[in-house]
C-alpha positions as CSV (number, residue, x, y, z in Angstrom):
1,M,116.2,23.2,56.0
2,P,113.8,24.2,58.8
3,S,111.7,21.5,60.4
4,E,107.9,21.6,60.3
5,A,107.9,22.8,63.9
6,Q,110.2,25.7,63.0
7,K,108.0,26.6,60.1
8,R,104.9,26.6,62.3
9,A,106.7,28.8,64.9
10,D,107.8,31.2,62.3
11,R,104.3,31.5,60.9
12,K,102.9,32.0,64.4
13,Y,105.4,34.7,65.2
14,K,104.8,36.6,62.0
15,H,101.0,36.4,62.5
16,D,101.2,37.5,66.1
17,K,104.0,40.0,66.1
18,T,104.1,41.7,62.6
19,Q,101.8,43.9,60.5
20,Q,101.7,44.1,56.8
21,F,99.8,46.2,54.1
22,C,99.5,46.3,50.4
23,L,100.2,49.4,48.3
24,R,98.7,49.7,44.8
25,F,99.9,52.0,42.1
26,Y,97.7,53.1,39.2
27,P,98.8,53.9,35.7
28,A,98.7,57.7,36.5
29,E,101.2,57.0,39.3
30,E,103.8,55.3,37.0
31,E,106.5,57.9,37.8
32,I,106.1,57.2,41.5
33,W,106.2,53.4,40.9
34,S,109.3,53.7,38.7
35,F,111.1,55.8,41.4
36,L,110.2,53.3,44.1
37,S,111.2,50.3,41.9
38,A,114.6,51.8,41.4
39,Q,115.3,51.6,45.1
40,E,117.5,48.7,46.1
41,N,115.7,48.3,49.5
42,K,112.1,49.3,49.1
43,Q,111.0,48.4,52.6
44,G,113.9,50.3,54.2
45,F,113.4,53.3,51.9
46,L,109.7,53.6,52.9
47,K,110.4,53.0,56.6
48,D,113.1,55.7,56.5
49,L,110.8,58.2,54.7
50,I,108.1,57.6,57.4
51,S,110.6,57.9,60.2
52,R,111.9,61.2,58.8
53,A,108.3,62.5,58.4
54,M,107.7,61.6,62.1
55,G,110.9,63.3,63.2
56,V,112.4,60.0,64.4
57,A,116.1,59.3,63.8
58,S,116.8,56.5,61.4
59,D,119.8,54.0,61.5
60,S,120.2,53.9,57.7
61,P,119.3,57.0,55.7
62,A,117.4,56.6,52.4
63,H,119.8,58.3,50.1
64,V,118.7,59.0,46.5
65,G,121.8,59.9,44.6
66,S,122.3,61.1,41.1
67,N,122.9,57.4,40.1
68,T,119.3,56.4,41.1
69,K,117.7,54.5,38.2
70,V,114.3,55.6,37.0
71,G,112.4,52.9,35.1
72,R,110.5,49.8,35.8
73,T,112.5,46.9,37.3
74,E,111.3,43.6,38.5
75,S,112.0,42.5,42.0
């Protein structure tokens, strides 16, 4: 279990060095939400798509195979 000092250091690092945003899906976009929800690693999937759109090589490809689930899942 991390100490209070470690927790403070972690919060400070995340505040100073990382960026975050919120993405909202409306009812008309349910199909998009369902597809994204079916991805095991949503953050990695989105980062890979952005990297590909930028023309930057990615370490782990976002592969959508025939076994990709479509439907709402909680994560």
